[in-house]
C-alpha positions in Angstrom: 148.7 143.2 118.0 149.9 141.4 114.9 152.9 142.7 112.9 151.9 144.4 109.7 153.7 144.5 106.3 155.2 147.9 106.5 154.8 148.9 102.9 151.1 147.9 102.9 150.5 149.6 106.2 151.9 152.9 104.8 150.0 152.6 101.5 146.5 151.6 102.7 146.4 152.0 106.4 147.4 148.6 107.5 145.9 145.6 105.7 147.9 142.4 105.6 148.9 140.5 108.7 152.2 138.9 108.0 151.3 135.6 109.6 148.0 135.3 107.6 145.0 133.3 108.7 143.4 130.2 107.3 140.0 131.9 107.2 141.3 134.5 104.8 141.6 131.8 102.1 137.8 132.1 101.6 138.6 135.1 99.4 140.5 133.0 96.9 138.9 132.3 93.5 137.1 134.2 90.8 134.1 136.5 91.7 131.5 138.1 89.4 130.4 141.4 90.8 127.1 143.1 90.3 127.3 146.9 90.9 123.9 148.6 91.4 124.3 152.2 90.2 127.3 151.6 88.0 127.2 154.6 85.6 127.4 152.4 82.4 125.4 149.5 83.7 128.4 147.2 83.8 129.4 144.3 86.0 132.9 143.8 87.4 135.1 140.8 87.9 137.8 139.9 90.6 140.3 137.1 90.9 142.2 136.5 94.2 145.0 134.1 94.7 147.2 133.5 97.7 144.8 134.8 100.3 145.8 133.5 103.7 149.5 133.7 102.7 152.1 136.4 102.2 151.8 136.0 98.4 148.3 137.4 98.0 147.6 138.7 94.5 144.6 139.9 92.5 143.3 140.8 89.1 140.4 143.1 88.5 138.0 144.2 85.7 136.0 147.2 86.6 135.8 150.9 87.2 137.5 152.7 85.7 138.3 151.7 82.1 138.1 148.3 80.5 141.4 146.5 81.1 142.0 143.4 83.1 144.5 144.8 85.6 146.9 143.3 88.0 146.1 144.8 91.4 149.1 146.7 92.7 148.0 146.9 96.4 145.9 144.2 97.9 145.6 142.7 101.4 143.4 141.4 104.2 142.9 142.8 107.7 140.5 141.4 110.3 138.5 139.5 107.7 138.2 142.4 105.3 139.7 142.2 101.8 140.9 145.6 100.4 142.6 146.7 97.2 143.3 150.0 95.5 144.3 151.7 92.3 145.7 155.1 91.6 144.6 156.1 88.1 142.2 158.3 86.1 138.7 157.7 87.3 136.7 159.3 84.4 132.9 159.0 84.8 133.4 158.8 88.6 133.6 161.4 91.3 132.2 164.9 92.0 133.4 166.1 88.6 133.2 163.3 85.9 135.2 165.4 83.5 138.3 165.5 85.7 141.1 163.4 84.3 143.7 163.7 87.0 144.9 160.6 88.8 142.9 159.7 91.9 142.9 156.9 94.5 140.1 154.4 94.5 139.7 151.9 97.3 137.7 148.7 97.2 136.8 146.8 100.4 134.8 143.6 100.9 133.9 140.7 103.2 132.6 137.2 102.5 129.2 136.9 104.1 127.2 133.7 103.7 129.2 132.8 100.6 128.9 136.2 98.9 131.4 138.9 98.5 129.8 142.1 99.8 131.8 145.3 99.4 132.1 149.0 98.5 134.2 151.1 96.2 135.1 154.6 97.4 136.8 157.5 95.7 136.7 161.1 96.9 133.4 160.8 98.6 131.8 158.7 95.9 130.7 155.2 96.8 129.3 152.2 94.9 128.3 149.0 96.6 129.0 145.7 94.9 127.8 142.1 95.4 130.0 139.2 94.3 129.2 135.6 93.7 131.7 132.9 92.8 132.2 132.5 89.1 130.6 129.2 87.9 132.5 126.3 86.4 131.4 125.8 82.8 132.5 122.4 81.5 131.4 122.6 77.8 134.2 122.8 75.2 134.4 123.3 71.5 135.4 119.7 71.0 133.5 118.6 67.8 130.4 117.6 69.7 128.3 120.4 68.3 126.2 120.9 65.2 124.7 124.0 63.7 121.0 124.8 64.2 119.1 127.1 61.8 120.7 130.5 61.6 119.1 133.7 63.0 119.5 137.0 61.2 119.7 139.7 63.9 119.8 142.6 61.5 117.1 142.8 58.8 118.7 145.7 56.8 115.7 147.9 57.3 115.4 149.0 60.9 116.3 148.2 64.5 113.6 145.6 65.0 115.0 143.0 67.5 117.3 145.4 69.2 117.1 147.4 72.4 119.2 150.0 74.1 121.4 149.1 77.1 120.8 152.4 79.0 117.1 153.4 79.2 116.5 157.1 78.9 119.5 157.8 76.8 119.5 158.7 73.2 119.8 155.7 70.9 122.2 157.1 68.4 121.8 154.4 65.8 120.2 154.6 62.3 119.7 152.3 59.3 120.3 153.6 55.8 120.8 151.7 52.6 121.0 148.4 54.4 123.7 149.6 56.8 123.4 150.0 60.6 125.4 153.0 61.7 126.0 154.7 65.1 127.1 158.2 66.0 130.1 158.4 68.3 129.0 158.1 71.9 125.7 156.3 71.0 123.9 153.9 73.3 125.0 150.3 73.3 122.7 147.8 71.6 121.5 144.5 72.8 119.7 141.9 70.8 116.3 141.0 72.1 117.1 137.3 71.5 119.5 135.6 73.8 121.9 132.7 73.0 124.2 130.2 74.7 126.6 128.3 72.4 126.7 129.8 68.9 128.7 130.9 65.8 128.4 134.5 64.8 129.1 136.1 61.4 129.4 139.9 61.3 130.4 142.3 58.5 131.6 145.7 59.9 133.4 148.8 58.9 135.2 151.4 61.0 136.8 154.7 60.2 140.2 156.1 61.2 141.0 155.7 64.9 137.6 154.2 65.6 136.8 151.7 68.4 133.8 149.4 69.0 133.2 145.8 69.9 130.9 142.8 69.8 129.8 141.2 73.1 129.1 137.5 73.3 126.2 136.7 75.6 126.6 140.4 76.6 129.7 139.5 78.7 132.7 138.8 76.5 133.9 141.5 74.1 135.6 140.8 70.8 137.3 144.0 70.1 136.7 146.1 67.0 139.5 148.7 66.4 141.0 150.5 63.5 144.6 149.3 63.9 145.8 148.2 60.5 149.5 147.5 60.4 150.0 147.6 64.2 151.4 144.7 66.2 148.8 142.3 67.8 147.5 143.6 71.1 145.1 142.4 73.8 143.2 145.7 73.2 143.4 145.4 69.4 141.1 144.2 66.6 140.4 140.5 67.0 141.3 140.3 70.7 139.1 138.9 73.4 139.3 142.3 75.0 142.2 142.6 77.5 142.2 138.8 78.0 143.4 136.9 74.9 146.0 138.2 72.5 145.3 137.6 68.7 148.0 135.5 67.1 148.3 138.1 64.3 146.8 141.4 63.2 144.5 140.5 60.3 142.9 144.0 60.2 142.1 145.8 56.9 142.6 149.6 56.5 140.1 152.1 57.7 137.0 152.4 55.6 137.1 148.8 54.3 134.5 146.2 55.1 135.8 143.4 57.4 134.4 140.1 58.6 134.2 138.3 61.9 133.4 134.6 62.3 133.3 133.9 66.0 132.4 130.7 68.0 131.7 130.4 71.6 131.0 127.1 73.4 131.0 127.2 77.1 134.0 129.4 77.8 135.8 128.4 74.6 136.2 131.2 72.1 137.5 131.2 68.6 137.9 134.2 66.3 138.4 134.4 62.5 139.1 137.9 61.3 139.0 138.5 57.6 139.4 134.8 56.9 142.4 134.3 59.3 142.2 132.5 62.6 143.5 134.9 65.3 142.1 133.1 68.4 141.8 129.3 68.3 139.7 127.8 71.1 141.0 129.9 74.0 139.3 130.2 77.4 137.3 133.2 78.4 138.4 133.2 82.0 135.7 135.8 83.0 133.7 138.7 81.7 135.3 141.7 80.1 134.5 145.3 80.8 131.3 145.5 78.7 129.6 142.8 80.8 126.0 143.9 81.6 125.0 140.7 83.4 127.1 138.9 86.0 125.4 135.5 85.7 127.6 133.5 83.4 125.4 130.4 83.5 122.6 132.1 81.5 122.3 132.7 77.7 122.8 136.3 76.8 122.3 138.8 74.0 124.7 139.9 71.2 126.0 143.3 72.3 127.0 146.0 69.8 129.2 148.7 71.4 128.2 152.2 70.3 129.5 154.4 73.1 133.0 154.8 71.6 133.8 155.6 68.0 131.7 155.3 64.9 131.1 151.8 63.4 128.9 150.3 60.7 127.4 146.8 60.3 125.7 145.3 57.3 125.2 141.7 58.4 124.9 140.0 61.9 124.0 136.3 61.8 123.9 134.0 64.8 123.9 130.2 64.3 123.1 128.4 67.5 125.2 125.3 68.3 123.6 122.3 69.8 124.9 118.8 70.7 125.0 116.3 67.9 
């Protein structure tokens, strides 16, 4: 029997063989995970490095919460990858209102090139299916021109939009040319989908409110009332939990603000209230709002409504095509 790393064995029942195996290296890389039955209709993301060595590490975006987290406990035993977190799993478990810290364990194997696995926590289980994240070579390198713009919000009604979660109340209304949600509303998806584009949005949030705009339905640019706070990867202008804004250009609560965002391939730029806060940085993978794991396809504009209240009065997408 192989010798096991003592700390890991105690924590998770014996995962990582100290000598490692070359076959374990097949877990390395980035994986986009589809999760049938996920309560909010989201996809997950996993990155593994060092598999097959003693330096295995991982990053994860998924249940619960929305951060991109370093995995504290991860290892491989007999061809099975396993990782775990101890944290607050709201929306999961026998009682979704419980906020105490619980232990969630994720286990997976590579079978015919796919990562097939299961998340378990206090008797609750969710299966997931992972495919390798695609390489996207397009860059925002000056080789793109603007096509005719598309107005996604007509100022009168919700024509051109649909709810993310069928069967749940919409929670959005239009009045006096302003699109407004109630806190905890459904998330909205544009019926039109886009690949490379520039987006102009005018929005307003109240005190302590939280929302976001999803590019292709996969990469969230955060909306947060955080005037006067230091820049944060969870703050206004951030590529949520992935790219830190260079400065906080937020306006006070209740004031109208503007976003001018570009995405080409994985390259993202963000101008908040006329100030560049992200300049052509890579979106290494989906953020927590992702509702579609296939990064090779065009996707919708996603308006987050299930957090705090937010208002929009203009949402314009300008497709970008090669010159």
